[in-house]
C-alpha positions as CSV (number, residue, x, y, z in Angstrom):
1,M,117.1,63.2,82.3
2,T,121.0,63.3,81.6
3,D,121.1,67.0,81.3
4,A,121.9,67.6,85.3
5,T,124.8,69.4,85.6
6,T,126.4,71.4,88.5
7,T,127.7,75.2,88.6
8,E,129.7,77.2,91.3
9,V,127.5,79.8,92.8
10,P,129.4,83.3,93.4
11,P,129.6,84.4,97.2
12,G,127.0,86.4,98.3
13,E,123.9,84.7,96.4
14,E,121.0,83.8,97.7
15,G,120.8,80.5,99.1
16,H,122.6,78.8,101.5
17,G,125.9,80.9,101.4
18,G,128.3,81.5,99.0
19,G,130.3,79.3,97.1
20,E,128.0,75.9,97.3
21,E,127.6,74.1,94.3
22,A,124.1,74.1,93.0
23,E,123.1,71.3,90.8
24,T,120.7,72.1,87.9
25,L,118.3,70.4,85.8
26,H,117.3,72.1,82.5
27,G,118.3,75.0,83.8
28,A,116.8,75.0,87.2
29,P,118.3,74.4,90.6
30,L,117.9,71.2,91.9
31,S,117.3,70.0,95.4
32,S,116.2,66.8,97.1
33,K,113.6,66.1,99.5
34,G,112.9,62.6,101.1
35,G,114.4,61.2,97.8
36,Q,112.0,63.0,95.5
37,Q,113.8,65.5,93.3
38,V,112.7,69.2,93.6
39,L,112.9,71.1,90.6
40,H,113.0,75.2,91.7
41,P,112.7,76.9,88.0
42,S,111.8,80.7,87.8
43,R,108.7,81.9,87.2
44,D,109.6,82.7,83.5
45,R,111.5,79.1,83.0
46,Y,108.4,77.6,84.5
47,P,106.4,76.5,81.4
48,E,109.4,75.6,79.2
49,V,111.0,73.4,82.1
50,V,107.5,71.9,82.7
51,K,107.0,71.0,78.9
52,T,110.5,69.6,78.8
53,L,109.4,67.0,82.0
54,K,106.5,66.0,79.8
55,E,108.2,65.3,76.7
56,E,110.5,63.4,78.9
57,G,107.4,60.9,80.1
58,F,106.0,63.0,83.2
59,N,102.6,62.8,81.8
60,F,100.5,63.4,84.9
61,C,100.0,66.3,86.9
62,V,99.4,65.3,90.6
63,D,98.7,68.6,92.6
64,V,98.9,72.1,92.0
65,T,99.2,74.0,94.8
66,A,100.7,76.9,96.5
67,V,101.9,78.1,100.4
68,D,101.8,81.8,101.3
69,Y,105.0,82.0,103.2
70,L,104.4,85.9,104.5
71,A,104.9,85.0,108.2
72,H,108.0,82.3,107.7
73,P,110.3,84.5,104.9
74,G,113.1,82.4,105.6
75,R,112.8,78.8,104.5
76,R,115.2,76.8,102.8
77,L,116.2,77.1,99.1
78,P,119.1,76.2,96.8
79,P,121.8,78.8,96.5
80,G,120.6,81.5,93.9
81,V,116.6,81.1,94.4
82,K,115.1,83.9,95.9
83,P,112.2,83.4,98.6
84,E,109.2,85.5,97.4
85,R,105.3,85.4,99.4
86,F,104.2,82.6,97.7
87,E,105.6,79.6,96.2
88,L,103.5,77.4,93.9
89,V,104.0,73.6,94.4
90,V,103.7,71.2,91.5
91,S,103.8,67.6,91.5
92,L,104.5,65.7,88.4
93,L,104.6,61.7,87.8
94,S,106.1,59.6,85.3
95,F,103.9,56.0,85.3
96,E,106.9,54.5,82.9
97,Q,109.8,55.6,84.6
98,R,108.1,55.1,88.4
99,R,109.6,58.3,89.2
100,R,108.2,61.4,90.8
101,I,109.5,65.1,90.6
102,R,108.0,68.4,92.9
103,L,108.1,71.9,91.3
104,R,108.7,74.9,93.5
105,V,108.0,78.4,91.9
106,Q,108.5,81.6,93.6
107,V,105.8,83.9,92.9
108,P,106.1,87.7,94.4
109,G,103.3,89.0,96.4
110,A,103.2,92.0,94.5
111,E,102.5,90.1,91.2
112,P,101.1,86.8,92.2
113,V,100.8,85.8,88.4
114,V,101.9,82.1,86.5
115,A,101.3,80.3,83.5
116,S,98.7,77.9,83.5
117,L,99.6,74.3,82.6
118,F,96.0,73.4,81.3
119,R,97.2,73.0,77.6
120,L,100.1,70.5,78.7
121,Y,98.2,69.0,81.6
122,P,94.0,69.8,81.6
123,G,93.3,68.2,84.9
124,T,95.1,71.1,86.3
125,D,91.7,72.9,85.7
126,A,90.4,72.8,89.4
127,M,93.4,72.6,91.2
128,E,94.5,76.1,89.6
129,R,90.9,77.5,90.5
130,E,91.7,76.4,93.7
131,V,95.1,78.4,94.1
132,F,93.1,81.1,92.9
133,D,90.1,81.4,94.9
134,M,92.3,80.3,98.0
135,M,95.0,82.3,97.6
136,G,94.8,84.9,94.9
137,I,97.5,83.6,92.4
138,R,96.1,84.1,88.6
139,F,97.2,81.7,86.5
140,E,97.9,83.4,82.8
141,G,96.4,81.5,80.1
142,H,93.8,79.0,81.6
143,P,90.5,79.1,79.9
144,N,88.3,79.7,82.9
145,L,89.8,81.3,85.8
146,S,86.9,81.9,88.0
147,R,85.9,80.7,92.0
148,I,85.7,77.2,92.5
149,L,84.9,77.1,96.0
150,M,83.7,80.1,97.2
151,E,80.9,82.1,96.3
152,D,81.4,84.4,93.1
153,D,81.1,87.5,94.9
154,W,83.2,86.8,98.0
155,E,86.0,89.2,98.9
156,G,89.4,88.3,99.0
157,H,91.5,84.8,99.4
158,P,90.7,82.9,102.7
159,L,94.4,80.9,103.1
160,R,96.2,84.0,102.5
161,K,98.2,84.6,106.1
162,D,96.7,88.4,106.2
163,Y,93.5,87.4,105.4
164,P,91.2,88.8,108.5
165,L,90.2,85.7,111.0
166,G,86.3,85.8,112.3
167,G,83.4,83.9,111.8
168,E,80.4,82.5,113.7
169,P,81.5,81.1,117.4
170,V,81.6,77.4,117.5
171,R,79.6,75.7,120.3
172,F,80.3,72.6,121.6
173,S,78.3,69.9,123.8
174,G,78.0,70.9,127.0
175,D,78.1,74.1,126.4
176,E,74.7,76.3,127.5
C-alpha cells in the first residue's frame, strides 16, 4: 500500500479539532487502533476502497458487523469524518502480507443503506444478512437480503438501541 498521504484539515471540520493533519489511504482517512490500521471511507467510496484493498492482497473478509451509536454520538473519529447513527465495521485480512485492516463506514439512520461486498467476497452473504436482520442496514446488490436469525414476519431489528425492551421474566433457581 503505497498511496498513504497526509493532508491538512481546515479549521472547523468534523473530527478531533481544526488544523490537525489527517493521514489518508486510497482517499479515505486513516487511523490506528491497537496496532491495526483503520480506514474511514465514506459510504460512496466504500466499494471502491474495498475493491482496491482486495487487489492489494486483502483476499479474506473476516467480519462484517455494525454498531448503533444512537446513545453515544460523540465517539472519536478522524478529522473530516462526520459521525452518523450507525457504523458498519468490516475486517479484512491479507494472509500473504500477514496484515489486517479494519474499515469503519458511517451510515445515517435516515437512510441505512450501503453497497454489498457479496460480489467481491461471497463469504459475506450470512454476515450482511445478520447485520440487516439485527440492525436494519440494507446491503444494495445483495442477492438474497432476507432475515437469517429472526422469523420472516418479525417486526423491527432487535440490536437497535431504540428497539423496545420486553419479554418473558426469567426464573432463577430458588425462585418460587
